[in-house]
Biopython code that builds the backbone (N, CA, C, O; Angstrom):
import numpy as np
from Bio.PDB.StructureBuilder import StructureBuilder

atoms = [
    (1, "MET", "N", (11.491, -6.819, -4.332)),
    (1, "MET", "CA", (10.176, -6.359, -3.919)),
    (1, "MET", "C", (9.988, -4.923, -4.421)),
    (1, "MET", "O", (10.868, -4.086, -4.218)),
    (2, "PRO", "N", (8.865, -4.623, -5.069)),
    (2, "PRO", "CA", (8.632, -3.264, -5.555)),
    (2, "PRO", "C", (8.513, -2.270, -4.398)),
    (2, "PRO", "O", (8.073, -2.618, -3.302)),
    (3, "GLU", "N", (8.911, -1.045, -4.664)),
    (3, "GLU", "CA", (8.751, 0.036, -3.699)),
    (3, "GLU", "C", (7.853, 1.102, -4.299)),
    (3, "GLU", "O", (7.747, 1.235, -5.518)),
    (4, "GLY", "N", (7.206, 1.860, -3.420)),
    (4, "GLY", "CA", (6.363, 2.948, -3.875)),
    (4, "GLY", "C", (6.135, 3.936, -2.755)),
    (4, "GLY", "O", (6.690, 3.801, -1.664)),
    (5, "THR", "N", (5.316, 4.928, -3.033)),
    (5, "THR", "CA", (4.991, 5.983, -2.082)),
    (5, "THR", "C", (3.496, 5.979, -1.842)),
    (5, "THR", "O", (2.713, 5.866, -2.786)),
    (6, "ILE", "N", (3.093, 6.102, -0.590)),
    (6, "ILE", "CA", (1.666, 6.179, -0.282)),
    (6, "ILE", "C", (1.124, 7.456, -0.918)),
    (6, "ILE", "O", (1.547, 8.562, -0.582)),
    (7, "LYS", "N", (0.192, 7.287, -1.831)),
    (7, "LYS", "CA", (-0.361, 8.421, -2.565)),
    (7, "LYS", "C", (-1.612, 8.956, -1.875)),
    (7, "LYS", "O", (-1.787, 10.168, -1.753)),
    (8, "LYS", "N", (-2.481, 8.051, -1.422)),
    (8, "LYS", "CA", (-3.747, 8.469, -0.817)),
    (8, "LYS", "C", (-4.166, 7.471, 0.247)),
    (8, "LYS", "O", (-4.064, 6.259, 0.054)),
    (9, "LEU", "N", (-4.641, 7.994, 1.376)),
    (9, "LEU", "CA", (-5.220, 7.187, 2.442)),
    (9, "LEU", "C", (-6.664, 7.634, 2.631)),
    (9, "LEU", "O", (-6.968, 8.822, 2.527)),
    (10, "THR", "N", (-7.544, 6.691, 2.907)),
    (10, "THR", "CA", (-8.951, 7.026, 3.134)),
    (10, "THR", "C", (-9.311, 6.735, 4.584)),
    (10, "THR", "O", (-8.562, 6.069, 5.297)),
    (11, "ASP", "N", (-10.451, 7.234, 5.009)),
    (11, "ASP", "CA", (-10.932, 6.931, 6.360)),
    (11, "ASP", "C", (-11.692, 5.605, 6.393)),
    (11, "ASP", "O", (-12.263, 5.242, 7.421)),
    (12, "LYS", "N", (-11.698, 4.883, 5.274)),
    (12, "LYS", "CA", (-12.387, 3.595, 5.189)),
    (12, "LYS", "C", (-11.439, 2.408, 5.289)),
    (12, "LYS", "O", (-11.867, 1.264, 5.137)),
    (13, "GLY", "N", (-10.131, 2.666, 5.548)),
    (13, "GLY", "CA", (-9.194, 1.576, 5.757)),
    (13, "GLY", "C", (-8.493, 1.063, 4.513)),
    (13, "GLY", "O", (-7.969, -0.051, 4.513)),
    (14, "PHE", "N", (-8.477, 1.851, 3.468)),
    (14, "PHE", "CA", (-7.722, 1.468, 2.278)),
    (14, "PHE", "C", (-7.046, 2.698, 1.693)),
    (14, "PHE", "O", (-7.330, 3.828, 2.088)),
    (15, "GLY", "N", (-6.148, 2.459, 0.745)),
    (15, "GLY", "CA", (-5.438, 3.558, 0.116)),
    (15, "GLY", "C", (-4.811, 3.125, -1.182)),
    (15, "GLY", "O", (-5.094, 2.044, -1.697)),
    (16, "PHE", "N", (-3.947, 3.985, -1.712)),
    (16, "PHE", "CA", (-3.280, 3.723, -2.977)),
    (16, "PHE", "C", (-1.805, 4.040, -2.853)),
    (16, "PHE", "O", (-1.411, 5.018, -2.217)),
    (17, "ILE", "N", (-1.001, 3.200, -3.467)),
    (17, "ILE", "CA", (0.446, 3.366, -3.508)),
    (17, "ILE", "C", (0.814, 3.746, -4.931)),
    (17, "ILE", "O", (0.351, 3.124, -5.887)),
    (18, "GLU", "N", (1.649, 4.772, -5.070)),
    (18, "GLU", "CA", (2.166, 5.153, -6.379)),
    (18, "GLU", "C", (3.449, 4.370, -6.605)),
    (18, "GLU", "O", (4.457, 4.611, -5.940)),
    (19, "GLY", "N", (3.411, 3.430, -7.545)),
    (19, "GLY", "CA", (4.554, 2.576, -7.837)),
    (19, "GLY", "C", (5.121, 2.829, -9.217)),
    (19, "GLY", "O", (4.692, 3.746, -9.917)),
    (20, "ASP", "N", (6.082, 2.017, -9.603)),
    (20, "ASP", "CA", (6.729, 2.165, -10.907)),
    (20, "ASP", "C", (5.764, 1.962, -12.073)),
    (20, "ASP", "O", (5.920, 2.567, -13.133)),
    (21, "ARG", "N", (4.770, 1.106, -11.865)),
    (21, "ARG", "CA", (3.835, 0.799, -12.953)),
    (21, "ARG", "C", (2.468, 1.429, -12.740)),
    (21, "ARG", "O", (1.464, 0.914, -13.231)),
    (22, "GLY", "N", (2.420, 2.533, -12.016)),
    (22, "GLY", "CA", (1.152, 3.216, -11.766)),
    (22, "GLY", "C", (0.665, 3.002, -10.344)),
    (22, "GLY", "O", (1.371, 2.438, -9.508)),
    (23, "ASP", "N", (-0.538, 3.456, -10.086)),
    (23, "ASP", "CA", (-1.114, 3.357, -8.749)),
    (23, "ASP", "C", (-1.645, 1.953, -8.501)),
    (23, "ASP", "O", (-2.159, 1.293, -9.404)),
    (24, "ILE", "N", (-1.507, 1.508, -7.242)),
    (24, "ILE", "CA", (-1.988, 0.188, -6.867)),
    (24, "ILE", "C", (-2.744, 0.287, -5.541)),
    (24, "ILE", "O", (-2.300, 0.956, -4.608)),
    (25, "PHE", "N", (-3.870, -0.377, -5.475)),
    (25, "PHE", "CA", (-4.745, -0.396, -4.307)),
    (25, "PHE", "C", (-4.133, -1.224, -3.184)),
    (25, "PHE", "O", (-3.462, -2.222, -3.447)),
    (26, "PHE", "N", (-4.359, -0.817, -1.924)),
    (26, "PHE", "CA", (-4.055, -1.683, -0.793)),
    (26, "PHE", "C", (-5.119, -1.519, 0.290)),
    (26, "PHE", "O", (-5.705, -0.448, 0.450)),
    (27, "HIS", "N", (-5.353, -2.593, 1.020)),
    (27, "HIS", "CA", (-6.311, -2.632, 2.128)),
    (27, "HIS", "C", (-5.527, -2.740, 3.421)),
    (27, "HIS", "O", (-4.429, -3.296, 3.431)),
    (28, "HIS", "N", (-6.071, -2.218, 4.515)),
    (28, "HIS", "CA", (-5.352, -2.247, 5.789)),
    (28, "HIS", "C", (-4.972, -3.658, 6.215)),
    (28, "HIS", "O", (-4.006, -3.827, 6.958)),
    (29, "SER", "N", (-5.694, -4.662, 5.773)),
    (29, "SER", "CA", (-5.373, -6.047, 6.136)),
    (29, "SER", "C", (-4.097, -6.538, 5.451)),
    (29, "SER", "O", (-3.577, -7.594, 5.814)),
    (30, "ALA", "N", (-3.582, -5.793, 4.467)),
    (30, "ALA", "CA", (-2.359, -6.179, 3.755)),
    (30, "ALA", "C", (-1.100, -5.629, 4.426)),
    (30, "ALA", "O", (0.010, -5.885, 3.958)),
    (31, "LEU", "N", (-1.260, -4.881, 5.511)),
    (31, "LEU", "CA", (-0.107, -4.270, 6.186)),
    (31, "LEU", "C", (0.616, -5.281, 7.065)),
    (31, "LEU", "O", (-0.015, -6.125, 7.702)),
    (32, "GLU", "N", (1.940, -5.193, 7.098)),
    (32, "GLU", "CA", (2.781, -6.064, 7.908)),
    (32, "GLU", "C", (3.644, -5.194, 8.832)),
    (32, "GLU", "O", (4.438, -4.385, 8.353)),
    (33, "GLY", "N", (3.495, -5.354, 10.140)),
    (33, "GLY", "CA", (4.366, -4.667, 11.090)),
    (33, "GLY", "C", (4.096, -3.188, 11.265)),
    (33, "GLY", "O", (4.924, -2.481, 11.839)),
    (34, "VAL", "N", (2.965, -2.699, 10.788)),
    (34, "VAL", "CA", (2.607, -1.292, 10.936)),
    (34, "VAL", "C", (1.081, -1.191, 10.961)),
    (34, "VAL", "O", (0.388, -1.968, 10.304)),
    (35, "SER", "N", (0.572, -0.235, 11.720)),
    (35, "SER", "CA", (-0.880, -0.051, 11.755)),
    (35, "SER", "C", (-1.295, 0.979, 10.707)),
    (35, "SER", "O", (-0.518, 1.864, 10.348)),
    (36, "TYR", "N", (-2.502, 0.854, 10.233)),
    (36, "TYR", "CA", (-3.016, 1.770, 9.210)),
    (36, "TYR", "C", (-2.989, 3.216, 9.714)),
    (36, "TYR", "O", (-2.670, 4.139, 8.965)),
    (37, "ASP", "N", (-3.328, 3.399, 10.996)),
    (37, "ASP", "CA", (-3.395, 4.751, 11.563)),
    (37, "ASP", "C", (-2.041, 5.441, 11.629)),
    (37, "ASP", "O", (-1.986, 6.668, 11.714)),
    (38, "SER", "N", (-0.944, 4.686, 11.592)),
    (38, "SER", "CA", (0.382, 5.300, 11.677)),
    (38, "SER", "C", (0.958, 5.660, 10.297)),
    (38, "SER", "O", (2.008, 6.296, 10.216)),
    (39, "LEU", "N", (0.281, 5.259, 9.220)),
    (39, "LEU", "CA", (0.757, 5.584, 7.873)),
    (39, "LEU", "C", (0.492, 7.048, 7.544)),
    (39, "LEU", "O", (-0.438, 7.664, 8.065)),
    (40, "GLN", "N", (1.334, 7.586, 6.666)),
    (40, "GLN", "CA", (1.170, 8.967, 6.212)),
    (40, "GLN", "C", (1.345, 9.014, 4.698)),
    (40, "GLN", "O", (2.133, 8.257, 4.131)),
    (41, "GLU", "N", (0.616, 9.896, 4.060)),
    (41, "GLU", "CA", (0.803, 10.092, 2.626)),
    (41, "GLU", "C", (2.225, 10.584, 2.386)),
    (41, "GLU", "O", (2.733, 11.410, 3.144)),
    (42, "GLY", "N", (2.867, 10.083, 1.337)),
    (42, "GLY", "CA", (4.247, 10.420, 1.022)),
    (42, "GLY", "C", (5.262, 9.457, 1.616)),
    (42, "GLY", "O", (6.452, 9.554, 1.316)),
    (43, "GLN", "N", (4.812, 8.532, 2.449)),
    (43, "GLN", "CA", (5.708, 7.563, 3.089)),
    (43, "GLN", "C", (6.103, 6.465, 2.100)),
    (43, "GLN", "O", (5.277, 6.027, 1.298)),
    (44, "ARG", "N", (7.365, 6.018, 2.153)),
    (44, "ARG", "CA", (7.861, 4.958, 1.264)),
    (44, "ARG", "C", (7.499, 3.591, 1.851)),
    (44, "ARG", "O", (7.616, 3.366, 3.056)),
    (45, "VAL", "N", (7.059, 2.692, 0.979)),
    (45, "VAL", "CA", (6.693, 1.338, 1.382)),
    (45, "VAL", "C", (7.195, 0.324, 0.359)),
    (45, "VAL", "O", (7.455, 0.662, -0.796)),
    (46, "GLU", "N", (7.325, -0.917, 0.804)),
    (46, "GLU", "CA", (7.589, -2.064, -0.070)),
    (46, "GLU", "C", (6.336, -2.925, -0.060)),
    (46, "GLU", "O", (5.572, -2.916, 0.905)),
    (47, "TYR", "N", (6.132, -3.663, -1.133)),
    (47, "TYR", "CA", (4.935, -4.506, -1.220)),
    (47, "TYR", "C", (5.160, -5.607, -2.242)),
    (47, "TYR", "O", (6.095, -5.567, -3.043)),
    (48, "GLN", "N", (4.280, -6.583, -2.187)),
    (48, "GLN", "CA", (4.222, -7.613, -3.223)),
    (48, "GLN", "C", (2.945, -7.369, -4.010)),
    (48, "GLN", "O", (1.915, -7.005, -3.443)),
    (49, "GLU", "N", (3.020, -7.570, -5.304)),
    (49, "GLU", "CA", (1.838, -7.346, -6.128)),
    (49, "GLU", "C", (1.006, -8.612, -6.188)),
    (49, "GLU", "O", (1.517, -9.694, -6.476)),
    (50, "GLY", "N", (-0.279, -8.465, -5.912)),
    (50, "GLY", "CA", (-1.203, -9.589, -5.950)),
    (50, "GLY", "C", (-2.407, -9.237, -6.800)),
    (50, "GLY", "O", (-2.444, -8.181, -7.431)),
    (51, "ARG", "N", (-3.387, -10.120, -6.816)),
    (51, "ARG", "CA", (-4.620, -9.903, -7.568)),
    (51, "ARG", "C", (-5.786, -9.912, -6.597)),
    (51, "ARG", "O", (-5.947, -10.837, -5.801)),
    (52, "GLY", "N", (-6.590, -8.874, -6.678)),
    (52, "GLY", "CA", (-7.804, -8.799, -5.885)),
    (52, "GLY", "C", (-9.014, -9.001, -6.769)),
    (52, "GLY", "O", (-8.864, -9.224, -7.970)),
    (53, "PRO", "N", (-10.209, -8.929, -6.208)),
    (53, "PRO", "CA", (-11.423, -9.136, -7.006)),
    (53, "PRO", "C", (-11.633, -8.081, -8.092)),
    (53, "PRO", "O", (-12.341, -8.326, -9.068)),
    (54, "LYS", "N", (-11.012, -6.892, -7.921)),
    (54, "LYS", "CA", (-11.196, -5.815, -8.899)),
    (54, "LYS", "C", (-9.914, -5.484, -9.647)),
    (54, "LYS", "O", (-9.849, -4.460, -10.328)),
    (55, "GLY", "N", (-8.888, -6.330, -9.537)),
    (55, "GLY", "CA", (-7.646, -6.078, -10.262)),
    (55, "GLY", "C", (-6.430, -6.157, -9.360)),
    (55, "GLY", "O", (-6.501, -6.742, -8.279)),
    (56, "PRO", "N", (-5.310, -5.576, -9.785)),
    (56, "PRO", "CA", (-4.075, -5.658, -9.002)),
    (56, "PRO", "C", (-4.229, -4.982, -7.641)),
    (56, "PRO", "O", (-4.954, -3.998, -7.498)),
    (57, "CYS", "N", (-3.534, -5.529, -6.651)),
    (57, "CYS", "CA", (-3.532, -4.937, -5.318)),
    (57, "CYS", "C", (-2.193, -5.227, -4.654)),
    (57, "CYS", "O", (-1.495, -6.173, -5.020)),
    (58, "ALA", "N", (-1.848, -4.404, -3.678)),
    (58, "ALA", "CA", (-0.602, -4.585, -2.945)),
    (58, "ALA", "C", (-0.856, -5.511, -1.752)),
    (58, "ALA", "O", (-1.864, -5.382, -1.058)),
    (59, "GLU", "N", (0.065, -6.440, -1.526)),
    (59, "GLU", "CA", (0.015, -7.376, -0.405)),
    (59, "GLU", "C", (1.309, -7.258, 0.381)),
    (59, "GLU", "O", (2.316, -6.786, -0.148)),
    (60, "ASN", "N", (1.294, -7.682, 1.635)),
    (60, "ASN", "CA", (2.482, -7.674, 2.493)),
    (60, "ASN", "C", (3.189, -6.318, 2.452)),
    (60, "ASN", "O", (4.392, -6.241, 2.203)),
    (61, "VAL", "N", (2.441, -5.272, 2.695)),
    (61, "VAL", "CA", (2.958, -3.902, 2.649)),
    (61, "VAL", "C", (3.750, -3.595, 3.925)),
    (61, "VAL", "O", (3.236, -3.756, 5.032)),
    (62, "THR", "N", (5.000, -3.155, 3.766)),
    (62, "THR", "CA", (5.848, -2.784, 4.896)),
    (62, "THR", "C", (6.448, -1.407, 4.650)),
    (62, "THR", "O", (6.654, -1.006, 3.504)),
    (63, "VAL", "N", (6.725, -0.688, 5.728)),
    (63, "VAL", "CA", (7.336, 0.633, 5.629)),
    (63, "VAL", "C", (8.832, 0.476, 5.384)),
    (63, "VAL", "O", (9.485, -0.356, 6.013)),
    (64, "VAL", "N", (9.369, 1.272, 4.472)),
    (64, "VAL", "CA", (10.810, 1.283, 4.191)),
    (64, "VAL", "C", (11.486, 2.159, 5.241)),
    (64, "VAL", "O", (11.109, 3.314, 5.439)),
    (65, "ALA", "N", (12.488, 1.592, 5.908)),
    (65, "ALA", "CA", (13.161, 2.336, 6.980)),
    (65, "ALA", "C", (14.103, 3.384, 6.439)),
    (65, "ALA", "O", (14.746, 4.094, 7.211)),
]
sb = StructureBuilder()
sb.init_structure("model")
sb.init_model(0)
sb.init_chain("A")
sb.init_seg("    ")
for serial, (resi, resn, name, xyz) in enumerate(atoms, 1):
    if name == "N":
        sb.init_residue(resn, " ", resi, " ")
    sb.init_atom(name, np.array(xyz, "f"), 0.0, 1.0, " ", f" {name:<3s}", serial, name[0])
structure = sb.get_structure()
């Protein structure tokens, strides 16, 4: 599973993860076991890469312990 760092969080419920292959979009509905409000920029996460209507997106996003 790819790992990355939360690069940016918005007040609209989405953000971007900085991964090995560049930045990838994620929506709060893609989070597993963590709430959007508890995330912080710079936090390490794991995710699966999926396809959204506008291109690649992160799915099943979990915080790395």
